[in-house]
PATORKOL-445530 format. One line per 4 residues: for each residue z, x, y of N, C-alpha, C, CB. Coordinates in steps of 0.1 Angstrom, whole numbers, plus 5000, padded with zeros to 4 digits. Each point is the difference from the previous one (the first is absolute). Glycine has a CB too. Layout:
Z,X,Y,Z,X,Y,Z,X,Y,Z,X,Y | ...
END
This chain:
5184,5060,4885,5006,5004,5012,5000,5016,5000,5014,4978,5002 | 4983,5028,5010,5000,5014,5000,5013,5006,5005,4976,4999,5005 | 5025,5014,4996,5012,5007,5003,5006,4996,5013,4993,5019,4986 | 4998,4976,5024,5005,4996,5013,5006,4986,5000,4983,5016,5010
5017,4978,4979,5004,4986,4998,4992,4990,5008,5023,5009,4997 | 4965,4995,5007,4991,4991,5006,4990,4995,4989,5002,5011,5023 | 4994,4976,4978,4990,4996,4990,4987,5008,5001,5010,4977,5001 | 4984,5026,4987,4989,5009,5000,4987,4992,4998,5015,5018,4990
4976,4984,5019,4986,4994,4999,4990,5011,4996,5006,4983,5018 | 4987,5014,4972,4988,5009,4996,4988,4994,5006,5011,5007,4978 | 4982,5000,5031,4988,4995,5007,4988,5008,4995,5014,4994,5020 | 4976,4999,4975,4988,5006,4994,4988,4994,5007,5012,5003,4978
4980,5006,5028,4987,4996,5006,4996,5008,5011,5006,4978,4994 | 4988,5016,5016,4993,5007,5011,5010,5007,5010,4981,4984,4997 | 5017,5029,5005,5006,5007,5011,4990,5010,5004,5024,4998,4991 | 4970,4999,5020,4988,5008,5004,4998,5000,5016,4989,4994,4978
5000,5011,5026,4998,5000,5015,4994,4987,5004,4996,5025,4999 | 5010,4969,5012,4996,4988,5006,4994,5004,5014,5018,4986,4988 | 4970,5010,5014,4993,5002,5013,4997,4986,5006,4990,5022,4992 | 5015,4976,5020,4999,4987,5006,4993,5001,5014,5020,4992,4988
4968,5003,5013,4993,4999,5012,5001,4987,5007,4984,5017,4991 | 5020,4983,5022,5002,4987,5007,4990,5000,5012,5024,4998,4992 | 4969,4991,5009,4990,4998,5010,5006,4998,5014,4984,4992,4983 | 5010,5012,5027,5005,4998,5014,4996,4986,5005,4999,5025,5004
4991,4969,4990,4995,4988,5005,4995,4991,4988,4993,5010,5023 | 5001,4979,4980,4995,4991,4989,4990,5008,4992,5004,4979,5014 | 4996,5018,4973,4991,5007,4990,4986,4995,5002,5019,5003,4984 | 4972,5007,5017,4986,4997,5000,4994,5006,4987,4999,5000,5026
4996,4992,4965,4995,5005,4987,4988,5009,5002,5009,4979,4989 | 4989,5030,5001,4988,5008,4999,4998,5009,5012,4990,4982,4986 | 5020,5022,5021,4999,5009,5011,5013,5009,5001,4984,4984,5012 | 5016,5026,4997,5011,5008,5002,5010,4992,5009,4986,5021,4998
5027,4979,4998,5010,4993,5007,5011,5010,5004,4996,4979,4987 | 5007,5022,5026,5010,5010,5005,5014,4995,4994,4987,5005,5021 | 5021,5005,4976,5013,4997,4995,5008,5013,4998,4991,4979,4989 | 5020,5020,5004,5009,5011,4997,5003,5001,4985,5010,4998,5023
4991,5014,4971,5003,5002,4986,5013,5007,4999,4975,5000,4994 | 5033,4995,4996,5012,5007,4997,5001,5002,4985,5012,4991,5021 | 4996,5019,4975,5000,5003,4986,5015,5003,4996,4976,5009,5000 | 5029,4985,4989,5013,5004,4995,5000,4997,4985,5011,4995,5023
5000,5007,4971,5002,4998,4986,5003,4985,4997,5007,5024,4996 | 4986,4970,4996,5003,4986,4997,4997,4997,4985,4994,4994,5023 | 4999,4995,4974,4998,4995,4987,5010,4989,4997,4992,5023,4992 | 5004,4967,5000,5008,4988,4997,5014,5004,4995,4979,4988,4995
5021,5020,4995,5013,5004,4994,5009,5008,5009,4989,4999,4978 | 5005,5011,5029,5008,5008,5009,5006,4992,5011,4985,5020,4994 | 5007,4971,5012,5005,4992,5011,5011,4991,4995,4977,5000,5010 | 5021,4994,4978,5010,4991,4995,5013,5007,4996,4982,4985,4992
5016,5027,5002,5012,5008,4996,5008,5005,5012,4987,5007,4980 | 5006,4997,5031,5008,5004,5012,5008,4988,5005,4982,5017,5006 | 5013,4971,4994,5008,4989,5004,5011,4997,4991,4980,4990,5011 | 5018,5011,4976,5011,4998,4990,5010,5011,5002,4984,4990,4984
5012,5022,5019,5010,5011,5002,5008,4997,5013,4985,5016,4989 | 5009,4979,5021,5007,4997,5012,5010,4988,4998,4980,5009,5014 | 5017,4983,4976,5009,4989,4997,5010,5004,4989,4982,4984,5006 | 5020,5029,4991,5011,5005,4992,4997,5004,4986,5013,4986,5014
4974,5014,4982,4997,5003,4986,4997,5015,4998,4991,4977,4997 | 5013,5029,4992,4996,5013,4996,4986,4999,4994,5024,5008,4996 | 4967,5000,5008,4986,4999,4996,4994,5012,4992,4997,4985,5020 | 4997,5013,4969,4992,5010,4993,4986,4995,5001,5019,5007,4984
4972,5002,5020,4986,4996,5002,4990,5008,4992,5007,4993,5023 | 4984,5000,4971,4989,5007,4993,4987,4996,5006,5012,5000,4979 | 4980,5010,5026,4987,4998,5005,4992,5012,4996,5007,4985,5020 | 4980,5016,4985,4991,5011,4997,4995,5005,5013,4994,4991,4977
5004,5022,5024,4994,5006,5012,4992,5013,4996,5019,4991,5014 | 4972,5013,4996,4992,5011,4998,5006,5013,5005,4980,4985,5001 | 5014,5026,4996,5005,5013,5005,4995,5004,5014,5002,5007,4976 | 4997,4983,5033,4994,5003,5013,5011,4998,5010,4978,4992,4993
5019,5010,5020,5010,4998,5011,5006,4986,5000,4987,5018,5013 | 5004,4972,4984,5005,4986,5000,5011,4999,4989,4978,4992,5008 | 5020,5014,4981,5010,4999,4989,5013,5007,5004,4982,5000,4984 | 5017,5011,5023,5013,5006,5005,5007,4991,5010,4989,5023,4997
5003,4970,5011,5006,4991,5010,5007,4988,4993,4982,5006,5017 | 5012,4989,4972,5006,4989,4993,5013,5005,4993,4977,4990,4996 | 5023,5022,4998,5012,5006,4994,5011,5001,5010,4985,5012,4983 | 5012,4993,5029,5011,5001,5010,5005,4987,5004,4989,5021,5008
5003,4969,4993,5005,4987,5004,5009,4994,4989,4979,4996,5013 | 5018,5006,4975,5008,4995,4989,5014,5007,5000,4979,4995,4986 | 5020,5018,5016,5013,5007,5001,5008,4996,5012,4989,5020,4989 | 5005,4978,5022,5007,4996,5012,5006,4986,4999,4985,5014,5014
5008,4977,4977,5006,4987,4998,5012,5000,4991,4977,4991,5003 | 5026,5021,4991,5011,5001,4991,4998,4995,4986,5014,4998,5020 | 4973,5001,4976,4997,4995,4986,5000,5011,4990,4987,4982,5010 | 5016,5015,4978,4997,5009,4989,4985,4999,4997,5023,4997,4989
4970,5014,5012,4986,5001,4999,4995,5003,4986,4999,5007,5025 | 4996,4983,4968,4995,5002,4987,4985,5002,4999,5019,4986,4992 | 4975,5015,5020,4985,5000,5001,4994,5013,4994,5002,4986,5020 | 4985,5012,4976,4992,5011,4995,4990,5005,5010,5003,4991,4977
4995,5022,5024,4990,5005,5009,4989,5006,4993,5018,5005,5016 | 4969,4992,4987,4988,5005,4994,4993,5009,5010,4998,4979,4986 | 5003,5034,5011,4996,5010,5010,4985,4999,5003,5018,5014,4992 | 4974,4981,4999,4985,5000,5002,4995,4986,5005,4998,5017,4982
5011,4974,5022,4996,4987,5004,5005,4997,5014,5001,4992,4976 | 4992,4998,5030,5004,4996,5014,5011,4989,4999,4977,5005,5008 | 5032,4995,5001,5010,4990,5001,4994,4987,5004,5017,5017,5007 | 4987,4972,4986,4994,4987,5004,5003,4996,5015,5003,4993,4976
4989,4998,5029,5002,4996,5014,4996,4985,5002,4996,5024,5008 | 5009,4970,5002,4996,4987,5004,4997,5000,5015,5014,4989,4981 | 4975,5006,5023,4996,4999,5014,4998,4986,5004,4989,5022,4999 | 5019,4973,5011,5000,4987,5005,4994,4999,5014,5020,4994,4985
4971,4997,5018,4995,4998,5013,5006,4986,5005,4979,5014,4996 | 5029,4987,5015,5006,4988,5005,4994,4996,5014,5021,5007,4989 | 4979,4980,5013,4995,4995,5013,5010,5003,5011,4986,4982,4989 | 5011,5014,5023,5009,5004,5011,5013,4992,5000,4980,5005,5013
5021,4984,4978,5012,4993,4998,5009,5005,4989,4988,4980,5009 | 5006,5030,4984,5008,5006,4989,4996,4994,4986,5018,5005,5016 | 4973,4986,4984,4996,4994,4987,4989,5008,4993,5006,4977,5009 | 4994,5023,4978,4991,5008,4992,4986,4995,5000,5019,5006,4985
4971,5003,5019,4986,4996,4999,4995,5004,4986,4997,5004,5025 | 5006,5009,4971,4995,5004,4987,5009,5012,4996,4976,4992,5004 | 5024,5011,4983,5007,5012,4995,4992,5007,4989,5022,4989,5006 | 4980,5024,4994,4993,5008,4989,5010,5008,4992,4979,5001,5015
5021,4996,4972,5010,5007,4992,4993,5010,4991,5014,4979,5000 | 4989,5034,5002,4995,5011,4992,5010,5005,4990,4985,5007,5019 | 5016,4987,4969,5011,5002,4992,4996,5003,4985,5013,4985,5015 | 4977,5022,4983,4995,5004,4987,5011,5006,4991,4977,5002,5010
5031,5007,4996,5010,5007,4993,5010,4991,4993,4998,5018,5016 | 5005,4971,4991,5009,4990,4993,4994,4994,4988,5010,4995,5022 | 4977,5002,4978,4993,4994,4989,4999,5009,4988,4987,4986,5016 | 5013,5027,4986,4997,5009,4989,5013,5006,4994,4978,5005,5011
5033,4995,4996,5011,5009,4996,5014,4993,4998,4988,5018,5011 | 5013,4970,4994,5014,4993,5000,5005,4998,4985,4994,4989,5022 | 4997,5007,4969,5005,4996,4987,5006,5012,4993,4982,4983,4998 | 5011,5029,5003,5005,5012,4994,5014,5004,5005,4977,5008,4997
5025,4991,5016,5013,5003,5006,5011,4991,4995,4988,5008,5020 | 5009,4979,4978,5010,4991,4995,5004,5002,4985,4991,4984,5017 | 5001,5024,4976,5004,5004,4987,5009,5012,4999,4978,4991,4993 | 5025,5015,5018,5009,5011,4999,5015,4996,4997,4986,5012,5017
5021,4996,4976,5014,4997,4996,5008,4998,5012,4998,5012,4979 | 4999,4995,5032,5008,4999,5012,4999,4986,5006,4996,5024,5005 | 4992,4970,4994,4998,4986,5005,5008,4990,4991,4978,5007,5010 | 5022,4995,4977,5008,4991,4991,5014,5000,5004,4984,5004,4981
5021,5009,5022,5014,5001,5004,5003,4993,5014,5001,5022,4987 | 4990,4980,5022,5001,4993,5013,5000,4985,4999,4989,5020,5011 | 5002,4975,4981,5000,4985,4998,5013,4995,4993,4975,5002,4998 | 5030,5006,4993,5012,4996,4993,5012,5000,5010,4991,5009,4978
5009,5000,5032,5011,5001,5009,4999,4990,5012,5002,5024,4993 | 4987,4970,5008,4997,4991,5012,5007,4987,4999,4979,5012,5004 | 5026,4983,5007,5005,4986,5000,4989,4990,5002,5022,5008,5009 | 4967,4997,4998,4988,4991,5002,4988,5010,5002,5014,4981,5011
4974,5013,4986,4988,5008,5002,4991,4992,5009,5002,5011,4977 | 4991,4995,5032,4990,4994,5009,4988,5008,4999,5017,4992,5016 | 4972,5002,4981,4987,5006,4999,4990,4993,5008,5005,5008,4977 | 4983,4998,5025,4989,4993,5007,4987,5001,4992,5011,5006,5022
4980,4986,4982,4987,4999,4992,4991,5012,5002,5002,4975,5001 | 5003,5035,5006,4992,5013,5000,5000,5006,4986,5006,5004,5024 | 5004,4992,4967,5000,5004,4986,4988,4994,4993,5025,5003,5001 | 4967,5004,4991,4990,4994,4992,5006,4993,4988,4984,5018,5007
5008,4974,4986,5006,4991,4989,5007,5008,4990,4982,4985,5004 | 5013,5027,4991,5007,5007,4990,5014,5005,5005,4977,5008,4991 | 5024,4996,5021,5012,5005,5006,5010,4988,5001,4988,5018,5013 | 5008,4970,4991,5008,4989,5001,5006,4997,4986,4987,4991,5019
5005,5009,4971,5004,4998,4986,5011,5010,4996,4977,4990,4994 | 5021,5023,5009,5009,5010,4997,5013,4998,5007,4981,5016,4996 | 5019,4980,5017,5012,4997,5008,5008,4989,4993,4989,5008,5021 | 5004,4981,4976,5007,4989,4993,5007,5005,4987,4983,4984,5010
5011,5025,4983,5005,5004,4987,5012,5009,5001,4978,4998,4991 | 5024,5008,5021,5012,5009,5001,5011,4995,5009,4984,5018,4997 | 5014,4970,5008,5010,4995,5010,5013,4996,4995,4981,4992,5012 | 5021,5007,4976,5014,4997,4994,5005,4987,5006,5004,5024,4998
5009,4976,5007,5006,4988,5004,4998,4997,5015,5017,5003,4982 | 4976,5006,5025,4999,4999,5015,4990,4988,5003,5004,5025,5002 | 5000,4968,5009,4990,4990,5005,4988,5007,5005,5019,4984,5005 | 4970,5009,4994,4987,5006,5005,4994,4991,5010,4996,5011,4978
5001,4995,5034,4994,4993,5011,4987,5007,5004,5023,4992,5008 | 4968,5001,4998,4987,5006,5003,4995,4995,5014,4995,5001,4975 | 4996,5007,5031,4993,4997,5012,4985,5000,4997,5018,5011,5014 | 4976,4978,4990,4986,4997,4996,4990,5010,5006,5006,4976,4997
4997,5029,5015,4992,5011,5007,4987,4994,5007,5009,5017,4984 | 4982,4977,5008,4988,4995,5005,4994,4990,4990,4996,5021,5013 | 4995,4970,4992,4993,4991,4991,4993,5007,4989,4998,4984,5019 | 4996,5028,4985,4992,5007,4990,5008,5006,4989,4984,5005,5018
5029,4998,4984,5008,5007,4990,5010,4991,4994,4997,5020,5012 | 5006,4968,4994,5011,4992,4995,4998,4995,4986,5003,4993,5024 | 4984,5005,4972,4997,4995,4987,5005,5009,4989,4980,4989,5009 | 5023,5024,4994,5006,5009,4990,5013,4995,4995,4988,5019,5011
5019,4973,4996,5013,4995,4997,5001,4988,4991,5007,5010,5021 | 4982,4983,4978,5000,4987,4993,5005,5001,4986,4981,4993,5014 | 5015,5017,4978,5004,5001,4986,5015,5003,4999,4977,5007,4994 | 5030,4996,5017,5014,5003,5000,5008,4990,5008,4994,5024,4997
5000,4965,5006,5008,4990,5007,5013,4996,4994,4978,4991,5008 | 5022,5008,4979,5013,4995,4993,5011,5011,5001,4986,4986,4985 | 5010,5026,5017,5010,5011,5001,5006,5002,5014,4989,5011,4981 | 5005,4983,5029,5003,5002,5014,5012,4991,5004,4977,5007,5005
5033,4999,5001,5011,4992,5006,4995,4993,5013,5017,5016,4990 | 4974,4991,5018,4995,4994,5012,4987,5008,5004,5023,4992,5007 | 4967,5001,4998,4988,5006,5005,4999,4997,5015,4989,4998,4977 | 5009,5012,5031,4998,4999,5014,4986,5001,5004,5023,5010,5004
4972,4979,5003,4985,5000,5003,4998,4993,5013,4995,5000,4975 | 4993,5002,5031,4997,4991,5011,4991,4989,4995,5001,5020,5016 | 4995,4971,4994,4993,4988,4996,4986,5003,4994,5012,4988,5018 | 4981,5022,4987,4987,5003,4994,5002,5005,4986,4991,5006,5022
5019,5002,4975,5002,5005,4987,5004,4989,4990,5007,5022,5010 | 5002,4969,4995,5004,4989,4992,4988,4991,4996,5023,5000,5011 | 4969,4997,4999,4988,4992,4997,4991,5007,4990,5002,4989,5023 | 4996,5024,4979,4991,5007,4991,5006,5000,4986,4992,5015,5019
5021,4987,4979,5006,4999,4987,4999,4987,4994,5015,5018,5007 | 4985,4971,5001,5000,4986,4995,4985,4995,4998,5022,4996,5011 | 4969,5012,4994,4986,4996,4999,4996,4989,5010,5001,5006,4977 | 5006,4993,5034,4998,4990,5011,4991,5006,5011,5022,4989,4994
4971,5002,5013,4992,5005,5011,5009,5003,5012,4980,4987,4992 | 5014,5021,5017,5007,5003,5013,5004,4987,5006,4987,5021,5003 | 5026,4978,5001,5005,4988,5007,5005,4989,4990,4984,5005,5018 | 5015,4998,4969,5006,4991,4990,5015,4998,5002,4982,5006,4984
5024,4983,5012,5014,4997,5003,5009,5010,4992,4995,4976,5003 | 5014,5030,5004,5009,5010,4995,5008,4994,4988,5001,5012,5022 | 5004,4976,4980,5008,4994,4989,4992,4998,4987,5014,4989,5018 | 4973,5009,4984,4991,4999,4989,4999,5013,4993,4987,4982,5011
5012,5029,4997,5000,5013,4994,5013,5003,4992,4986,5008,5019 | 5025,4988,4987,5013,5001,4993,5000,4994,4986,5012,5001,5022 | 4983,4987,4977,4999,4993,4988,4992,5007,4990,5003,4978,5012 | 4985,5027,4992,4991,5007,4991,5006,5013,4995,4981,4990,5012
5026,5017,4997,5006,5013,4997,5011,4998,4990,4995,5009,5022 | 5013,4980,4979,5011,4997,4991,4994,4996,4986,5015,4993,5019 | 4975,5000,4981,4993,4997,4987,4995,5012,4993,4994,4977,5009 | 5002,5033,4999,4995,5013,4995,5011,5009,4995,4981,4998,5015
5032,4998,4987,5011,5008,4995,5009,5006,5010,4986,5004,4981 | 5010,4995,5032,5009,5006,5011,5011,4991,5003,4980,5013,5009 | 5032,4992,4988,5012,4991,5003,5004,4999,5014,5007,5006,4978 | 4993,5006,5029,5005,5000,5014,4991,5009,5008,5024,4996,4992
4975,4999,5021,4991,5008,5009,5003,4997,5015,4983,5000,4982 | 5011,5008,5026,5002,4999,5015,4986,5001,5006,5024,5010,4999 | 4972,4980,5009,4987,5000,5006,5002,5000,5016,4990,4988,4979 | 5004,5022,5027,5000,5001,5015,4987,4995,5005,5016,5019,5000
4984,4975,5012,4988,4996,5007,5000,5004,5015,4999,4980,4984 | 5002,5033,5018,5000,5005,5014,5013,4995,5007,4975,5001,5000 | 5023,4992,5011,5011,4995,5008,5005,4986,4995,4992,5013,5019 | 5001,4981,4971,5004,4987,4994,5012,5001,4991,4976,4993,5003
5028,4996,4992,5012,4999,4991,4997,5008,4987,5006,4978,5009 | 5004,5029,4986,5000,5007,4987,5004,4990,4989,5005,5023,5012 | 4987,4977,4978,5002,4992,4988,5008,5008,4989,4979,4986,5006 | 5032,5008,4989,5007,5007,4990,5001,4990,4988,5014,5014,5017
4983,4991,4971,5001,4990,4989,5007,5007,4988,4980,4988,5008 | 5027,5004,4984,5006,5004,4987,4996,4989,4990,5020,5012,5012 | 4984,4990,4976,4996,4989,4990,5006,4986,5004,4999,5018,4982 | 5012,4982,5025,5007,4988,5003,4997,4994,5013,5018,5008,4986
4980,5000,5025,4999,4995,5013,4989,5008,5008,5024,4993,4999 | 4973,5001,5013,4992,5007,5010,5006,4998,5014,4979,4995,4986 | 5020,5015,5022,5005,5000,5014,4989,5005,5009,5024,5004,4991 | 4979,4993,5022,4992,5006,5011,5010,5006,5010,4981,4983,4997
5015,5028,5008,5008,5007,5010,4991,5003,5012,5015,5011,4983 | 4989,4983,5029,4993,5002,5012,5003,5013,5007,4999,4975,5002 | 4992,5034,4999,5004,5012,5007,5001,4998,5015,4988,5014,4983 | 5021,4992,5024,5001,4998,5015,4988,5005,5007,5025,5001,4998
4971,4994,5013,4989,5005,5007,5003,5014,5005,4994,4977,5008 | 4996,5032,4989,5002,5014,5004,4998,5002,5015,4991,5007,4977 | 5019,4999,5029,4999,5002,5014,4989,5010,5004,5025,4995,5002 | 4973,5015,4989,4990,5010,5002,4994,5003,4987,5011,5009,5021
4976,4991,4977,4993,5004,4988,4993,5014,5003,4997,4976,4992 | 5009,5034,5003,4995,5014,5002,4990,5003,4989,5021,5007,5011 | 4982,4990,4976,4992,5003,4989,5004,4992,4988,4996,5024,5009 | 4995,4969,4985,5004,4992,4988,4999,5008,4987,4992,4980,5012
5003,5032,4989,4999,5008,4987,5013,5003,4995,4979,5010,5008 | 5023,4987,4979,5013,5002,4993,5010,4989,5001,4996,5024,5004 | 5001,4965,5003,5010,4990,5002,5003,4993,4987,4992,4996,5023 | 4998,5002,4968,5003,4994,4987,5008,5010,4991,4979,4987,5002
5018,5026,5000,5007,5010,4992,5015,5000,5004,4979,5014,4998 | 5023,4985,5015,5014,5000,5005,5008,4988,4995,4992,5012,5021 | 5001,4976,4979,5006,4988,4994,5003,5002,4985,4987,4986,5017 | 5004,5020,4976,5003,5002,4985,5012,5010,4998,4975,4996,4995
5025,5015,5013,5011,5009,4998,5013,4995,5003,4984,5017,5005 | 5017,4976,5006,5013,4994,5004,5004,4989,4991,4996,5006,5024 | 4995,4986,4971,5003,4989,4991,5005,5005,4987,4982,4986,5010 | 5011,5025,4984,5005,5005,4987,5014,5007,5002,4976,5004,4994
5026,5002,5017,5014,5006,5003,5010,4988,5000,4990,5019,5013 | 5007,4970,4993,5009,4989,5000,5002,4994,4986,4993,4995,5024 | 4996,5004,4968,5001,4996,4986,5010,5009,4992,4977,4990,5002 | 5022,5023,5001,5008,5010,4993,5015,4998,5004,4980,5016,4998
5022,4978,5013,5014,4998,5004,5005,4986,4995,4996,5014,5021 | 4995,4979,4972,5004,4988,4994,4997,4987,5007,5017,5013,4991 | 4975,4988,5020,4996,4987,5006,4989,4993,4992,5006,5010,5022 | 4994,4976,4979,4989,4993,4994,4987,5003,5008,5016,4982,4992
4973,5015,5001,4987,5004,5006,4997,4995,5014,4991,5001,4977 | 5012,4986,5025,4997,4994,5013,5009,5007,5011,4993,4978,4989 | 5019,5025,5008,5008,5007,5010,4996,5014,5002,5019,4985,4995 | 4977,5021,4994,4995,5014,5001,4988,5001,5009,5009,5005,4977
4982,4986,5021,4988,5000,5008,5003,4997,5015,4987,4992,4980 | 5023,5000,5023,5004,4999,5014,5003,5013,5006,5009,4977,4995 | 4998,5032,4998,5002,5014,5005,4987,5007,5001,5023,5000,4989 | 4967,4998,5001,4987,5006,5001,4993,4996,5012,4999,5001,4976
5002,4986,5028,4993,4995,5012,5006,5007,5013,4996,4978,4989 | 5017,5024,5011,5006,5008,5011,4994,5014,5001,5021,4986,4998 | 4978,5021,4990,4995,5013,5000,4985,5000,5004,5016,5006,4982 | 4977,4984,5014,4986,5000,5004,4998,4998,5015,4995,4990,4978
5014,5002,5028,5000,4999,5015,5002,5013,5007,5008,4976,4997 | 5002,5032,4998,5002,5013,5006,4988,5009,4998,5024,4997,4995 | 4969,5002,4994,4988,5008,4998,4989,4997,5009,5007,5002,4976 | 4990,4985,5026,4988,4997,5009,5003,5003,5014,4994,4982,4984
5018,5020,5020,5004,5003,5014,5000,5015,5002,5012,4979,5002 | 4985,5029,4988,5001,5015,5000,4986,5006,4996,5025,4999,4995 | 4973,5013,5010,4988,5008,4996,5002,5005,4986,4995,5006,5023 | 5017,4994,4971,5002,5005,4987,5001,4988,4990,5013,5019,5009
4981,4983,4979,5000,4989,4990,5014,4998,4994,4976,5006,4995 | 5033,5004,5007,5014,4999,4995,5009,5006,5012,4993,5002,4975 | 5009,4990,5035,5007,5004,5012,5015,5003,4997,4984,4987,5014 | 5021,5022,4993,5015,5003,4999,5007,4990,5008,4996,5024,4998
5016,4972,4998,5008,4990,5006,5015,5002,4996,4980,4984,5002 | 5029,5011,5006,5014,5001,4995,5004,4986,4995,5005,5018,5017 | 5007,4980,4978,5004,4988,4994,5000,4988,5010,5014,5013,4984 | 4990,4990,5028,5001,4990,5011,4986,4995,5003,5020,5010,5009
4970,4999,4991,4986,4995,5003,4995,4992,4989,4996,5021,5013 | 5007,4983,4974,4995,4991,4989,5007,4987,5000,4996,5021,4987 | 5017,4979,5016,5008,4987,5000,4994,4991,5011,5021,5012,4991 | 4976,4994,5020,4994,4992,5011,4987,4994,4996,5011,5014,5017
4980,4994,4976,4987,4995,4995,5002,4989,4990,4990,5022,5004 | 5020,4980,4987,5003,4990,4989,5005,4987,5006,5005,5018,4984 | 5003,4983,5027,5005,4988,5006,4989,4991,5006,5021,5012,5005 | 4968,4994,4998,4989,4992,5005,4991,4993,4989,5000,5016,5020
5003,4987,4968,4992,4994,4989,5007,4988,4995,4991,5023,4993 | 5003,4966,5007,5007,4987,4996,5002,5000,4984,4990,4988,5019 | 5019,5004,4977,5003,4998,4986,4987,4995,4992,5025,4996,5006 | 4974,5008,4982,4989,4995,4992,5000,4985,4999,4999,5022,4987
4990,4971,5014,5000,4986,4998,4993,4996,4987,5000,4997,5026 | 5006,4995,4967,4995,4996,4987,4987,4992,5002,5023,5000,4990 | 4967,5003,5001,4987,4992,5000,5002,4989,4990,4986,5020,5007 | 5012,4967,4997,5002,4989,4991,4988,4999,4991,5014,4988,5017
END
C-alpha cells in the first residue's frame, strides 16, 4: 500500500503510440480505401493501467520509449494519468507503435506492431534495483506479452508476494507466457489467443481451450469473444458473463485492455474473479462506446454500466 492508502498496481509492458484508421465504407482488399486516421497514446498496459487508475488504484508504470517526439508524447500522457513513471528513454531509438486498420463498423481488419525496442531492452530494465523495490511495494502486478521471455522470467523473479496478472496481447506473442502459467493469478485473452495457446484450430470450442490451458498449468483466466459471452475460469469453477448489447460501437480497440484493468482493480479490492470480471465487462462497454481506449467516466456512469451487466452464470 502506498502513501495515499490506495492499493498499488505495478504495470509493466506496452505504452506507445496507437494509430487507428477507420474505413468510411466496406473494406475492399488490395486497393486504396477512404477513411480517417487518428493517433493517441495507447498500448495494452497503458490502456489497462488508465482504467485501473480510474477505478481507484495507484499505478506505477514501466515501459520503454525512444528519444523522439512520440516518446515525449507518451511521457506526457503517463504524467497526465497521474502514474509514477518508471520508464526508460533510449535517445537513439524510435518509440514503439501499433497501427490498426478498422472496418466501417469498428472491427479490426489488421494491425501492425513495430515494437523492436521492447524485445531488446525490457529485461535489462527489470534488473534495476528500482524495479525490485517497485515490485516489492506493489499489491499486484499486471504485465503484457509485449515483454520478451527473458523479461517475463525476470519479472517473475522479483515479484515477491504480489499477485501477477497478464494480458495476452496477440496470438503471435501470447506463447511467451506459457512457461509462466503456474505463476499467473489470471490471464486475460481473447478467443483467438486462447485457441492459439491451447493449440486449437480457429472456431474450436472455448471450453475445450479452457481444459487444455488448465492442464498446461494455467489456473485462472478470462476469455473474451467480441460481443459474445465472456468465459471466466478458476481451478474450481467456470462462469459465463453476457455483455449487454452495445448501443453504439465507436471503436473496439482497447476494449480487452479496459476489461483487464477494471477486473484487476476489482480483484485488488477483494472481489472474487467472476465478480471482478463483471466490473471489467462494464468498463469494456464504456470503452467500445468511446473513441478513447480508456474513456473518462464518473462513478454514476460506471454504476449504470455495471447495472446492465448480468450476474455471472455457472457453467455446468
